[in-house]
mmCIF file of the C-alpha atoms, coordinates in Angstrom:
data_MODEL
# 
_entry.id   MODEL 
# 
loop_
_atom_site.group_PDB 
_atom_site.id 
_atom_site.type_symbol 
_atom_site.label_atom_id 
_atom_site.label_alt_id 
_atom_site.label_comp_id 
_atom_site.label_asym_id 
_atom_site.label_entity_id 
_atom_site.label_seq_id 
_atom_site.pdbx_PDB_ins_code 
_atom_site.Cartn_x 
_atom_site.Cartn_y 
_atom_site.Cartn_z 
_atom_site.occupancy 
_atom_site.B_iso_or_equiv 
_atom_site.pdbx_formal_charge 
_atom_site.auth_seq_id 
_atom_site.auth_comp_id 
_atom_site.auth_asym_id 
_atom_site.auth_atom_id 
_atom_site.pdbx_PDB_model_num 
ATOM 1   C CA . UNK A 1 1   ? 21.568  50.484 -77.269 1.00 0.00 ? 1   UNK A CA 1 
ATOM 2   C CA . UNK A 1 2   ? 18.179  49.992 -75.608 1.00 0.00 ? 2   UNK A CA 1 
ATOM 3   C CA . UNK A 1 3   ? 19.553  51.441 -72.359 1.00 0.00 ? 3   UNK A CA 1 
ATOM 4   C CA . UNK A 1 4   ? 20.966  54.471 -74.199 1.00 0.00 ? 4   UNK A CA 1 
ATOM 5   C CA . UNK A 1 5   ? 17.620  55.102 -75.904 1.00 0.00 ? 5   UNK A CA 1 
ATOM 6   C CA . UNK A 1 6   ? 15.872  54.858 -72.504 1.00 0.00 ? 6   UNK A CA 1 
ATOM 7   C CA . UNK A 1 7   ? 18.233  57.466 -71.014 1.00 0.00 ? 7   UNK A CA 1 
ATOM 8   C CA . UNK A 1 8   ? 17.761  59.778 -74.005 1.00 0.00 ? 8   UNK A CA 1 
ATOM 9   C CA . UNK A 1 9   ? 13.971  59.478 -73.715 1.00 0.00 ? 9   UNK A CA 1 
ATOM 10  C CA . UNK A 1 10  ? 14.065  60.317 -70.010 1.00 0.00 ? 10  UNK A CA 1 
ATOM 11  C CA . UNK A 1 11  ? 16.269  63.344 -70.647 1.00 0.00 ? 11  UNK A CA 1 
ATOM 12  C CA . UNK A 1 12  ? 13.912  64.612 -73.347 1.00 0.00 ? 12  UNK A CA 1 
ATOM 13  C CA . UNK A 1 13  ? 10.869  64.190 -71.114 1.00 0.00 ? 13  UNK A CA 1 
ATOM 14  C CA . UNK A 1 14  ? 12.444  66.102 -68.231 1.00 0.00 ? 14  UNK A CA 1 
ATOM 15  C CA . UNK A 1 15  ? 13.620  68.837 -70.613 1.00 0.00 ? 15  UNK A CA 1 
ATOM 16  C CA . UNK A 1 16  ? 10.129  69.117 -72.079 1.00 0.00 ? 16  UNK A CA 1 
ATOM 17  C CA . UNK A 1 17  ? 8.630   69.477 -68.615 1.00 0.00 ? 17  UNK A CA 1 
ATOM 18  C CA . UNK A 1 18  ? 10.897  72.424 -67.961 1.00 0.00 ? 18  UNK A CA 1 
ATOM 19  C CA . UNK A 1 19  ? 9.832   74.138 -71.178 1.00 0.00 ? 19  UNK A CA 1 
ATOM 20  C CA . UNK A 1 20  ? 6.201   73.248 -71.793 1.00 0.00 ? 20  UNK A CA 1 
ATOM 21  C CA . UNK A 1 21  ? 3.832   75.496 -69.971 1.00 0.00 ? 21  UNK A CA 1 
ATOM 22  C CA . UNK A 1 22  ? 6.348   78.235 -69.248 1.00 0.00 ? 22  UNK A CA 1 
ATOM 23  C CA . UNK A 1 23  ? 4.023   80.790 -70.834 1.00 0.00 ? 23  UNK A CA 1 
ATOM 24  C CA . UNK A 1 24  ? 0.768   79.328 -69.504 1.00 0.00 ? 24  UNK A CA 1 
ATOM 25  C CA . UNK A 1 25  ? -1.828  81.513 -67.824 1.00 0.00 ? 25  UNK A CA 1 
ATOM 26  C CA . UNK A 1 26  ? -2.024  81.559 -64.028 1.00 0.00 ? 26  UNK A CA 1 
ATOM 27  C CA . UNK A 1 27  ? -4.913  79.083 -63.896 1.00 0.00 ? 27  UNK A CA 1 
ATOM 28  C CA . UNK A 1 28  ? -5.087  76.026 -66.109 1.00 0.00 ? 28  UNK A CA 1 
ATOM 29  C CA . UNK A 1 29  ? -7.592  73.167 -65.863 1.00 0.00 ? 29  UNK A CA 1 
ATOM 30  C CA . UNK A 1 30  ? -6.544  69.755 -67.161 1.00 0.00 ? 30  UNK A CA 1 
ATOM 31  C CA . UNK A 1 31  ? -8.265  66.410 -67.547 1.00 0.00 ? 31  UNK A CA 1 
ATOM 32  C CA . UNK A 1 32  ? -7.245  63.561 -65.251 1.00 0.00 ? 32  UNK A CA 1 
ATOM 33  C CA . UNK A 1 33  ? -6.436  59.953 -66.065 1.00 0.00 ? 33  UNK A CA 1 
ATOM 34  C CA . UNK A 1 34  ? -9.331  57.538 -66.490 1.00 0.00 ? 34  UNK A CA 1 
ATOM 35  C CA . UNK A 1 35  ? -8.998  53.843 -65.684 1.00 0.00 ? 35  UNK A CA 1 
ATOM 36  C CA . UNK A 1 36  ? -7.519  51.608 -66.891 1.00 0.00 ? 36  UNK A CA 1 
ATOM 37  C CA . UNK A 1 37  ? -4.987  54.213 -68.050 1.00 0.00 ? 37  UNK A CA 1 
ATOM 38  C CA . UNK A 1 38  ? -2.239  55.473 -65.712 1.00 0.00 ? 38  UNK A CA 1 
ATOM 39  C CA . UNK A 1 39  ? 0.545   58.056 -65.677 1.00 0.00 ? 39  UNK A CA 1 
ATOM 40  C CA . UNK A 1 40  ? 3.360   57.222 -68.085 1.00 0.00 ? 40  UNK A CA 1 
ATOM 41  C CA . UNK A 1 41  ? 6.233   58.758 -69.954 1.00 0.00 ? 41  UNK A CA 1 
ATOM 42  C CA . UNK A 1 42  ? 4.067   59.941 -72.852 1.00 0.00 ? 42  UNK A CA 1 
ATOM 43  C CA . UNK A 1 43  ? 1.212   61.613 -70.959 1.00 0.00 ? 43  UNK A CA 1 
ATOM 44  C CA . UNK A 1 44  ? 3.006   63.188 -67.987 1.00 0.00 ? 44  UNK A CA 1 
ATOM 45  C CA . UNK A 1 45  ? 3.887   66.300 -70.003 1.00 0.00 ? 45  UNK A CA 1 
ATOM 46  C CA . UNK A 1 46  ? 0.228   67.301 -70.356 1.00 0.00 ? 46  UNK A CA 1 
ATOM 47  C CA . UNK A 1 47  ? 0.076   68.188 -66.648 1.00 0.00 ? 47  UNK A CA 1 
ATOM 48  C CA . UNK A 1 48  ? 2.828   70.771 -66.843 1.00 0.00 ? 48  UNK A CA 1 
ATOM 49  C CA . UNK A 1 49  ? 1.417   74.088 -65.634 1.00 0.00 ? 49  UNK A CA 1 
ATOM 50  C CA . UNK A 1 50  ? -1.928  72.635 -64.537 1.00 0.00 ? 50  UNK A CA 1 
ATOM 51  C CA . UNK A 1 51  ? -3.440  74.177 -61.409 1.00 0.00 ? 51  UNK A CA 1 
ATOM 52  C CA . UNK A 1 52  ? -6.624  72.065 -61.342 1.00 0.00 ? 52  UNK A CA 1 
ATOM 53  C CA . UNK A 1 53  ? -7.149  68.490 -62.491 1.00 0.00 ? 53  UNK A CA 1 
ATOM 54  C CA . UNK A 1 54  ? -10.684 67.488 -63.411 1.00 0.00 ? 54  UNK A CA 1 
ATOM 55  C CA . UNK A 1 55  ? -10.548 63.801 -62.604 1.00 0.00 ? 55  UNK A CA 1 
ATOM 56  C CA . UNK A 1 56  ? -7.945  61.596 -60.951 1.00 0.00 ? 56  UNK A CA 1 
ATOM 57  C CA . UNK A 1 57  ? -4.228  60.867 -61.004 1.00 0.00 ? 57  UNK A CA 1 
ATOM 58  C CA . UNK A 1 58  ? -3.010  57.251 -61.031 1.00 0.00 ? 58  UNK A CA 1 
ATOM 59  C CA . UNK A 1 59  ? 0.702   56.606 -60.467 1.00 0.00 ? 59  UNK A CA 1 
ATOM 60  C CA . UNK A 1 60  ? 1.411   52.856 -60.415 1.00 0.00 ? 60  UNK A CA 1 
ATOM 61  C CA . UNK A 1 61  ? 4.394   50.523 -60.579 1.00 0.00 ? 61  UNK A CA 1 
ATOM 62  C CA . UNK A 1 62  ? 4.161   50.321 -64.364 1.00 0.00 ? 62  UNK A CA 1 
ATOM 63  C CA . UNK A 1 63  ? 4.613   54.113 -64.403 1.00 0.00 ? 63  UNK A CA 1 
ATOM 64  C CA . UNK A 1 64  ? 8.198   53.576 -63.254 1.00 0.00 ? 64  UNK A CA 1 
ATOM 65  C CA . UNK A 1 65  ? 8.874   50.159 -64.806 1.00 0.00 ? 65  UNK A CA 1 
ATOM 66  C CA . UNK A 1 66  ? 7.549   50.959 -68.262 1.00 0.00 ? 66  UNK A CA 1 
ATOM 67  C CA . UNK A 1 67  ? 5.146   48.985 -70.401 1.00 0.00 ? 67  UNK A CA 1 
ATOM 68  C CA . UNK A 1 68  ? 6.686   46.618 -72.948 1.00 0.00 ? 68  UNK A CA 1 
ATOM 69  C CA . UNK A 1 69  ? 3.306   45.849 -74.524 1.00 0.00 ? 69  UNK A CA 1 
ATOM 70  C CA . UNK A 1 70  ? 2.760   49.500 -75.493 1.00 0.00 ? 70  UNK A CA 1 
ATOM 71  C CA . UNK A 1 71  ? 6.486   50.177 -75.973 1.00 0.00 ? 71  UNK A CA 1 
ATOM 72  C CA . UNK A 1 72  ? 6.586   52.770 -73.176 1.00 0.00 ? 72  UNK A CA 1 
ATOM 73  C CA . UNK A 1 73  ? 9.858   53.245 -71.284 1.00 0.00 ? 73  UNK A CA 1 
ATOM 74  C CA . UNK A 1 74  ? 9.753   53.724 -67.525 1.00 0.00 ? 74  UNK A CA 1 
ATOM 75  C CA . UNK A 1 75  ? 9.282   57.178 -66.079 1.00 0.00 ? 75  UNK A CA 1 
ATOM 76  C CA . UNK A 1 76  ? 11.940  58.716 -63.826 1.00 0.00 ? 76  UNK A CA 1 
ATOM 77  C CA . UNK A 1 77  ? 10.384  60.293 -60.698 1.00 0.00 ? 77  UNK A CA 1 
ATOM 78  C CA . UNK A 1 78  ? 11.886  63.681 -61.626 1.00 0.00 ? 78  UNK A CA 1 
ATOM 79  C CA . UNK A 1 79  ? 9.242   63.920 -64.335 1.00 0.00 ? 79  UNK A CA 1 
ATOM 80  C CA . UNK A 1 80  ? 6.606   64.162 -61.597 1.00 0.00 ? 80  UNK A CA 1 
ATOM 81  C CA . UNK A 1 81  ? 7.571   67.815 -61.195 1.00 0.00 ? 81  UNK A CA 1 
ATOM 82  C CA . UNK A 1 82  ? 4.925   68.284 -63.882 1.00 0.00 ? 82  UNK A CA 1 
ATOM 83  C CA . UNK A 1 83  ? 2.461   68.369 -60.949 1.00 0.00 ? 83  UNK A CA 1 
ATOM 84  C CA . UNK A 1 84  ? 4.262   71.097 -59.020 1.00 0.00 ? 84  UNK A CA 1 
ATOM 85  C CA . UNK A 1 85  ? 1.601   73.751 -59.719 1.00 0.00 ? 85  UNK A CA 1 
ATOM 86  C CA . UNK A 1 86  ? -1.470  71.584 -59.101 1.00 0.00 ? 86  UNK A CA 1 
ATOM 87  C CA . UNK A 1 87  ? -3.668  72.986 -56.327 1.00 0.00 ? 87  UNK A CA 1 
ATOM 88  C CA . UNK A 1 88  ? -6.809  70.891 -56.726 1.00 0.00 ? 88  UNK A CA 1 
ATOM 89  C CA . UNK A 1 89  ? -7.766  67.377 -57.850 1.00 0.00 ? 89  UNK A CA 1 
ATOM 90  C CA . UNK A 1 90  ? -11.502 66.758 -58.224 1.00 0.00 ? 90  UNK A CA 1 
ATOM 91  C CA . UNK A 1 91  ? -11.201 62.945 -58.192 1.00 0.00 ? 91  UNK A CA 1 
ATOM 92  C CA . UNK A 1 92  ? -8.646  60.871 -56.288 1.00 0.00 ? 92  UNK A CA 1 
ATOM 93  C CA . UNK A 1 93  ? -4.867  60.685 -55.983 1.00 0.00 ? 93  UNK A CA 1 
ATOM 94  C CA . UNK A 1 94  ? -3.455  57.166 -56.154 1.00 0.00 ? 94  UNK A CA 1 
ATOM 95  C CA . UNK A 1 95  ? 0.264   56.469 -55.748 1.00 0.00 ? 95  UNK A CA 1 
ATOM 96  C CA . UNK A 1 96  ? 1.384   52.837 -55.770 1.00 0.00 ? 96  UNK A CA 1 
ATOM 97  C CA . UNK A 1 97  ? 4.925   52.190 -56.919 1.00 0.00 ? 97  UNK A CA 1 
ATOM 98  C CA . UNK A 1 98  ? 8.587   51.981 -55.967 1.00 0.00 ? 98  UNK A CA 1 
ATOM 99  C CA . UNK A 1 99  ? 11.699  53.430 -57.611 1.00 0.00 ? 99  UNK A CA 1 
ATOM 100 C CA . UNK A 1 100 ? 15.258  53.942 -56.280 1.00 0.00 ? 100 UNK A CA 1 
ATOM 101 C CA . UNK A 1 101 ? 14.868  57.717 -56.717 1.00 0.00 ? 101 UNK A CA 1 
ATOM 102 C CA . UNK A 1 102 ? 11.268  58.014 -55.544 1.00 0.00 ? 102 UNK A CA 1 
ATOM 103 C CA . UNK A 1 103 ? 11.653  59.323 -51.984 1.00 0.00 ? 103 UNK A CA 1 
ATOM 104 C CA . UNK A 1 104 ? 8.782   61.760 -51.360 1.00 0.00 ? 104 UNK A CA 1 
ATOM 105 C CA . UNK A 1 105 ? 5.730   63.472 -52.829 1.00 0.00 ? 105 UNK A CA 1 
ATOM 106 C CA . UNK A 1 106 ? 7.144   66.984 -52.809 1.00 0.00 ? 106 UNK A CA 1 
ATOM 107 C CA . UNK A 1 107 ? 6.001   67.139 -56.441 1.00 0.00 ? 107 UNK A CA 1 
ATOM 108 C CA . UNK A 1 108 ? 2.530   67.858 -54.999 1.00 0.00 ? 108 UNK A CA 1 
ATOM 109 C CA . UNK A 1 109 ? 3.750   70.560 -52.618 1.00 0.00 ? 109 UNK A CA 1 
ATOM 110 C CA . UNK A 1 110 ? 1.063   73.020 -53.796 1.00 0.00 ? 110 UNK A CA 1 
ATOM 111 C CA . UNK A 1 111 ? -1.869  70.592 -53.655 1.00 0.00 ? 111 UNK A CA 1 
ATOM 112 C CA . UNK A 1 112 ? -4.530  72.088 -51.362 1.00 0.00 ? 112 UNK A CA 1 
ATOM 113 C CA . UNK A 1 113 ? -7.686  70.066 -51.961 1.00 0.00 ? 113 UNK A CA 1 
ATOM 114 C CA . UNK A 1 114 ? -8.648  66.579 -53.156 1.00 0.00 ? 114 UNK A CA 1 
ATOM 115 C CA . UNK A 1 115 ? -12.412 66.544 -53.638 1.00 0.00 ? 115 UNK A CA 1 
ATOM 116 C CA . UNK A 1 116 ? -13.138 62.856 -54.068 1.00 0.00 ? 116 UNK A CA 1 
ATOM 117 C CA . UNK A 1 117 ? -15.952 63.278 -56.610 1.00 0.00 ? 117 UNK A CA 1 
ATOM 118 C CA . UNK A 1 118 ? -14.498 60.054 -58.030 1.00 0.00 ? 118 UNK A CA 1 
ATOM 119 C CA . UNK A 1 119 ? -13.108 57.430 -55.647 1.00 0.00 ? 119 UNK A CA 1 
ATOM 120 C CA . UNK A 1 120 ? -10.415 54.795 -56.018 1.00 0.00 ? 120 UNK A CA 1 
ATOM 121 C CA . UNK A 1 121 ? -11.988 51.316 -55.801 1.00 0.00 ? 121 UNK A CA 1 
ATOM 122 C CA . UNK A 1 122 ? -9.421  50.377 -53.137 1.00 0.00 ? 122 UNK A CA 1 
ATOM 123 C CA . UNK A 1 123 ? -11.219 51.138 -49.878 1.00 0.00 ? 123 UNK A CA 1 
ATOM 124 C CA . UNK A 1 124 ? -13.253 53.890 -51.626 1.00 0.00 ? 124 UNK A CA 1 
ATOM 125 C CA . UNK A 1 125 ? -10.252 56.139 -51.102 1.00 0.00 ? 125 UNK A CA 1 
ATOM 126 C CA . UNK A 1 126 ? -9.573  59.690 -52.191 1.00 0.00 ? 126 UNK A CA 1 
ATOM 127 C CA . UNK A 1 127 ? -5.930  59.701 -51.108 1.00 0.00 ? 127 UNK A CA 1 
ATOM 128 C CA . UNK A 1 128 ? -4.316  56.298 -51.614 1.00 0.00 ? 128 UNK A CA 1 
ATOM 129 C CA . UNK A 1 129 ? -0.571  55.957 -50.934 1.00 0.00 ? 129 UNK A CA 1 
ATOM 130 C CA . UNK A 1 130 ? 0.225   52.246 -50.817 1.00 0.00 ? 130 UNK A CA 1 
ATOM 131 C CA . UNK A 1 131 ? 3.308   50.037 -51.338 1.00 0.00 ? 131 UNK A CA 1 
ATOM 132 C CA . UNK A 1 132 ? 5.662   52.855 -52.303 1.00 0.00 ? 132 UNK A CA 1 
ATOM 133 C CA . UNK A 1 133 ? 9.294   53.727 -51.624 1.00 0.00 ? 133 UNK A CA 1 
ATOM 134 C CA . UNK A 1 134 ? 8.501   57.224 -50.296 1.00 0.00 ? 134 UNK A CA 1 
ATOM 135 C CA . UNK A 1 135 ? 10.006  58.364 -47.006 1.00 0.00 ? 135 UNK A CA 1 
ATOM 136 C CA . UNK A 1 136 ? 7.759   61.395 -46.508 1.00 0.00 ? 136 UNK A CA 1 
ATOM 137 C CA . UNK A 1 137 ? 4.548   62.749 -48.015 1.00 0.00 ? 137 UNK A CA 1 
ATOM 138 C CA . UNK A 1 138 ? 5.528   66.443 -48.104 1.00 0.00 ? 138 UNK A CA 1 
ATOM 139 C CA . UNK A 1 139 ? 1.920   67.533 -48.719 1.00 0.00 ? 139 UNK A CA 1 
ATOM 140 C CA . UNK A 1 140 ? 2.776   70.889 -47.154 1.00 0.00 ? 140 UNK A CA 1 
ATOM 141 C CA . UNK A 1 141 ? -0.256  72.709 -48.648 1.00 0.00 ? 141 UNK A CA 1 
ATOM 142 C CA . UNK A 1 142 ? -2.941  70.028 -48.255 1.00 0.00 ? 142 UNK A CA 1 
ATOM 143 C CA . UNK A 1 143 ? -5.892  71.347 -46.252 1.00 0.00 ? 143 UNK A CA 1 
ATOM 144 C CA . UNK A 1 144 ? -8.983  69.524 -47.453 1.00 0.00 ? 144 UNK A CA 1 
ATOM 145 C CA . UNK A 1 145 ? -10.003 65.976 -48.402 1.00 0.00 ? 145 UNK A CA 1 
ATOM 146 C CA . UNK A 1 146 ? -13.691 66.541 -49.068 1.00 0.00 ? 146 UNK A CA 1 
ATOM 147 C CA . UNK A 1 147 ? -15.010 63.026 -49.600 1.00 0.00 ? 147 UNK A CA 1 
ATOM 148 C CA . UNK A 1 148 ? -13.866 59.410 -49.438 1.00 0.00 ? 148 UNK A CA 1 
ATOM 149 C CA . UNK A 1 149 ? -11.324 57.687 -47.255 1.00 0.00 ? 149 UNK A CA 1 
ATOM 150 C CA . UNK A 1 150 ? -7.587  58.120 -46.756 1.00 0.00 ? 150 UNK A CA 1 
ATOM 151 C CA . UNK A 1 151 ? -5.385  55.025 -47.066 1.00 0.00 ? 151 UNK A CA 1 
ATOM 152 C CA . UNK A 1 152 ? -1.664  55.244 -46.241 1.00 0.00 ? 152 UNK A CA 1 
ATOM 153 C CA . UNK A 1 153 ? -0.590  51.605 -46.119 1.00 0.00 ? 153 UNK A CA 1 
ATOM 154 C CA . UNK A 1 154 ? 2.442   49.329 -46.489 1.00 0.00 ? 154 UNK A CA 1 
ATOM 155 C CA . UNK A 1 155 ? 5.070   51.985 -47.204 1.00 0.00 ? 155 UNK A CA 1 
ATOM 156 C CA . UNK A 1 156 ? 8.099   50.505 -45.385 1.00 0.00 ? 156 UNK A CA 1 
ATOM 157 C CA . UNK A 1 157 ? 10.216  53.685 -45.513 1.00 0.00 ? 157 UNK A CA 1 
ATOM 158 C CA . UNK A 1 158 ? 7.478   56.217 -44.762 1.00 0.00 ? 158 UNK A CA 1 
ATOM 159 C CA . UNK A 1 159 ? 8.011   58.376 -41.672 1.00 0.00 ? 159 UNK A CA 1 
ATOM 160 C CA . UNK A 1 160 ? 6.230   61.533 -40.437 1.00 0.00 ? 160 UNK A CA 1 
ATOM 161 C CA . UNK A 1 161 ? 2.861   60.117 -41.487 1.00 0.00 ? 161 UNK A CA 1 
ATOM 162 C CA . UNK A 1 162 ? 1.631   59.502 -37.940 1.00 0.00 ? 162 UNK A CA 1 
ATOM 163 C CA . UNK A 1 163 ? 2.315   63.152 -37.244 1.00 0.00 ? 163 UNK A CA 1 
ATOM 164 C CA . UNK A 1 164 ? 0.505   64.426 -40.350 1.00 0.00 ? 164 UNK A CA 1 
ATOM 165 C CA . UNK A 1 165 ? -2.857  63.841 -38.628 1.00 0.00 ? 165 UNK A CA 1 
ATOM 166 C CA . UNK A 1 166 ? -5.325  63.592 -41.484 1.00 0.00 ? 166 UNK A CA 1 
ATOM 167 C CA . UNK A 1 167 ? -8.123  64.204 -38.994 1.00 0.00 ? 167 UNK A CA 1 
ATOM 168 C CA . UNK A 1 168 ? -7.445  67.895 -39.556 1.00 0.00 ? 168 UNK A CA 1 
ATOM 169 C CA . UNK A 1 169 ? -8.194  67.714 -43.261 1.00 0.00 ? 169 UNK A CA 1 
ATOM 170 C CA . UNK A 1 170 ? -11.011 65.183 -43.726 1.00 0.00 ? 170 UNK A CA 1 
ATOM 171 C CA . UNK A 1 171 ? -14.319 66.990 -43.757 1.00 0.00 ? 171 UNK A CA 1 
ATOM 172 C CA . UNK A 1 172 ? -16.928 64.497 -42.592 1.00 0.00 ? 172 UNK A CA 1 
ATOM 173 C CA . UNK A 1 173 ? -17.358 62.088 -39.691 1.00 0.00 ? 173 UNK A CA 1 
ATOM 174 C CA . UNK A 1 174 ? -17.915 59.115 -42.014 1.00 0.00 ? 174 UNK A CA 1 
ATOM 175 C CA . UNK A 1 175 ? -14.537 59.503 -43.716 1.00 0.00 ? 175 UNK A CA 1 
ATOM 176 C CA . UNK A 1 176 ? -12.058 56.893 -42.507 1.00 0.00 ? 176 UNK A CA 1 
ATOM 177 C CA . UNK A 1 177 ? -8.306  57.400 -42.167 1.00 0.00 ? 177 UNK A CA 1 
ATOM 178 C CA . UNK A 1 178 ? -6.194  54.236 -42.229 1.00 0.00 ? 178 UNK A CA 1 
ATOM 179 C CA . UNK A 1 179 ? -2.483  54.708 -41.566 1.00 0.00 ? 179 UNK A CA 1 
ATOM 180 C CA . UNK A 1 180 ? -0.924  51.289 -41.124 1.00 0.00 ? 180 UNK A CA 1 
ATOM 181 C CA . UNK A 1 181 ? 2.211   49.177 -41.770 1.00 0.00 ? 181 UNK A CA 1 
ATOM 182 C CA . UNK A 1 182 ? 4.516   52.081 -42.587 1.00 0.00 ? 182 UNK A CA 1 
ATOM 183 C CA . UNK A 1 183 ? 8.016   52.669 -41.156 1.00 0.00 ? 183 UNK A CA 1 
ATOM 184 C CA . UNK A 1 184 ? 8.269   51.763 -37.442 1.00 0.00 ? 184 UNK A CA 1 
ATOM 185 C CA . UNK A 1 185 ? 8.569   54.768 -35.147 1.00 0.00 ? 185 UNK A CA 1 
ATOM 186 C CA . UNK A 1 186 ? 11.936  53.554 -33.794 1.00 0.00 ? 186 UNK A CA 1 
ATOM 187 C CA . UNK A 1 187 ? 13.339  53.404 -37.332 1.00 0.00 ? 187 UNK A CA 1 
ATOM 188 C CA . UNK A 1 188 ? 12.211  56.981 -37.957 1.00 0.00 ? 188 UNK A CA 1 
ATOM 189 C CA . UNK A 1 189 ? 13.710  58.273 -34.716 1.00 0.00 ? 189 UNK A CA 1 
ATOM 190 C CA . UNK A 1 190 ? 17.046  56.520 -35.255 1.00 0.00 ? 190 UNK A CA 1 
ATOM 191 C CA . UNK A 1 191 ? 17.307  57.931 -38.774 1.00 0.00 ? 191 UNK A CA 1 
ATOM 192 C CA . UNK A 1 192 ? 16.365  61.450 -37.538 1.00 0.00 ? 192 UNK A CA 1 
ATOM 193 C CA . UNK A 1 193 ? 13.258  61.514 -39.697 1.00 0.00 ? 193 UNK A CA 1 
ATOM 194 C CA . UNK A 1 194 ? 10.976  63.234 -37.201 1.00 0.00 ? 194 UNK A CA 1 
ATOM 195 C CA . UNK A 1 195 ? 9.087   66.532 -37.106 1.00 0.00 ? 195 UNK A CA 1 
ATOM 196 C CA . UNK A 1 196 ? 10.820  69.744 -36.170 1.00 0.00 ? 196 UNK A CA 1 
ATOM 197 C CA . UNK A 1 197 ? 10.367  70.391 -32.463 1.00 0.00 ? 197 UNK A CA 1 
ATOM 198 C CA . UNK A 1 198 ? 8.983   73.787 -33.421 1.00 0.00 ? 198 UNK A CA 1 
ATOM 199 C CA . UNK A 1 199 ? 6.078   72.516 -35.533 1.00 0.00 ? 199 UNK A CA 1 
ATOM 200 C CA . UNK A 1 200 ? 2.774   73.379 -33.879 1.00 0.00 ? 200 UNK A CA 1 
ATOM 201 C CA . UNK A 1 201 ? 1.580   70.419 -31.759 1.00 0.00 ? 201 UNK A CA 1 
ATOM 202 C CA . UNK A 1 202 ? 4.435   68.404 -33.283 1.00 0.00 ? 202 UNK A CA 1 
ATOM 203 C CA . UNK A 1 203 ? 2.543   67.823 -36.544 1.00 0.00 ? 203 UNK A CA 1 
ATOM 204 C CA . UNK A 1 204 ? 4.283   67.724 -39.910 1.00 0.00 ? 204 UNK A CA 1 
ATOM 205 C CA . UNK A 1 205 ? 4.298   66.243 -43.402 1.00 0.00 ? 205 UNK A CA 1 
ATOM 206 C CA . UNK A 1 206 ? 8.062   65.857 -43.641 1.00 0.00 ? 206 UNK A CA 1 
ATOM 207 C CA . UNK A 1 207 ? 11.411  67.445 -43.045 1.00 0.00 ? 207 UNK A CA 1 
ATOM 208 C CA . UNK A 1 208 ? 11.860  71.013 -41.824 1.00 0.00 ? 208 UNK A CA 1 
ATOM 209 C CA . UNK A 1 209 ? 9.627   73.950 -40.958 1.00 0.00 ? 209 UNK A CA 1 
ATOM 210 C CA . UNK A 1 210 ? 8.084   74.151 -44.428 1.00 0.00 ? 210 UNK A CA 1 
ATOM 211 C CA . UNK A 1 211 ? 6.307   70.868 -43.751 1.00 0.00 ? 211 UNK A CA 1 
ATOM 212 C CA . UNK A 1 212 ? 4.740   71.829 -40.422 1.00 0.00 ? 212 UNK A CA 1 
ATOM 213 C CA . UNK A 1 213 ? 0.999   71.096 -40.435 1.00 0.00 ? 213 UNK A CA 1 
ATOM 214 C CA . UNK A 1 214 ? 0.404   74.000 -38.079 1.00 0.00 ? 214 UNK A CA 1 
ATOM 215 C CA . UNK A 1 215 ? 2.303   77.268 -37.829 1.00 0.00 ? 215 UNK A CA 1 
ATOM 216 C CA . UNK A 1 216 ? 5.758   76.866 -36.386 1.00 0.00 ? 216 UNK A CA 1 
ATOM 217 C CA . UNK A 1 217 ? 7.072   78.841 -33.433 1.00 0.00 ? 217 UNK A CA 1 
ATOM 218 C CA . UNK A 1 218 ? 8.888   82.089 -34.082 1.00 0.00 ? 218 UNK A CA 1 
ATOM 219 C CA . UNK A 1 219 ? 12.653  81.933 -34.157 1.00 0.00 ? 219 UNK A CA 1 
ATOM 220 C CA . UNK A 1 220 ? 15.671  83.532 -35.784 1.00 0.00 ? 220 UNK A CA 1 
ATOM 221 C CA . UNK A 1 221 ? 17.262  82.829 -39.163 1.00 0.00 ? 221 UNK A CA 1 
ATOM 222 C CA . UNK A 1 222 ? 20.192  80.822 -37.780 1.00 0.00 ? 222 UNK A CA 1 
ATOM 223 C CA . UNK A 1 223 ? 17.951  78.426 -35.824 1.00 0.00 ? 223 UNK A CA 1 
ATOM 224 C CA . UNK A 1 224 ? 15.665  78.075 -38.845 1.00 0.00 ? 224 UNK A CA 1 
ATOM 225 C CA . UNK A 1 225 ? 18.641  77.125 -41.005 1.00 0.00 ? 225 UNK A CA 1 
ATOM 226 C CA . UNK A 1 226 ? 19.905  74.606 -38.463 1.00 0.00 ? 226 UNK A CA 1 
ATOM 227 C CA . UNK A 1 227 ? 16.460  73.101 -37.958 1.00 0.00 ? 227 UNK A CA 1 
ATOM 228 C CA . UNK A 1 228 ? 15.769  72.700 -41.668 1.00 0.00 ? 228 UNK A CA 1 
ATOM 229 C CA . UNK A 1 229 ? 19.148  71.212 -42.479 1.00 0.00 ? 229 UNK A CA 1 
ATOM 230 C CA . UNK A 1 230 ? 20.465  69.394 -39.434 1.00 0.00 ? 230 UNK A CA 1 
ATOM 231 C CA . UNK A 1 231 ? 18.223  69.122 -36.392 1.00 0.00 ? 231 UNK A CA 1 
ATOM 232 C CA . UNK A 1 232 ? 15.182  67.381 -37.884 1.00 0.00 ? 232 UNK A CA 1 
ATOM 233 C CA . UNK A 1 233 ? 14.951  64.539 -40.370 1.00 0.00 ? 233 UNK A CA 1 
# 
């Protein structure tokens, strides 16, 4: 019975995310999540349709596992599509958690800037992706990390990250970028999770031409289809 109720709750949350915000204006500013709070099944809906988040986003293991103390069921990663229209975060983005269906951060595909006006206490970071199950970041729109450090650490399945080259998006010389203890390069190559050969300077955030950090080389529709679906990871 408990399992059935959990599945019903998840279905309702995902359905709500598809409906809420459908008639929102083009630009919508939302408040972030203050510590010690974190993203959970009951507050994720409020980010539907948001284009700017004043504050920070904290996705942690309890987000996916649920919180028995507060009677919160776990959140399915599909609910993270609530962030699909976010272009700017004024604080930090913290993602620390694993889930069998949590494979990438494509939910933030439109995120362009993380300002870092507020920093995560872990290594004073603005972008903190640590101990997750993600295989690619898919930050295809990210262009600017204005302040604070970048920490991409201990993600055993994460490929492409060495080729993302955060040096292009940090803005100051004192910002540190630590990319360490992620998927070994050999593992990524053997599983065909590498950048498209047509990404500029071989830099990418994930699979296919859409995730090229720089403009990709011109080609025809057939090659584009093959490259996005078969030739690169």
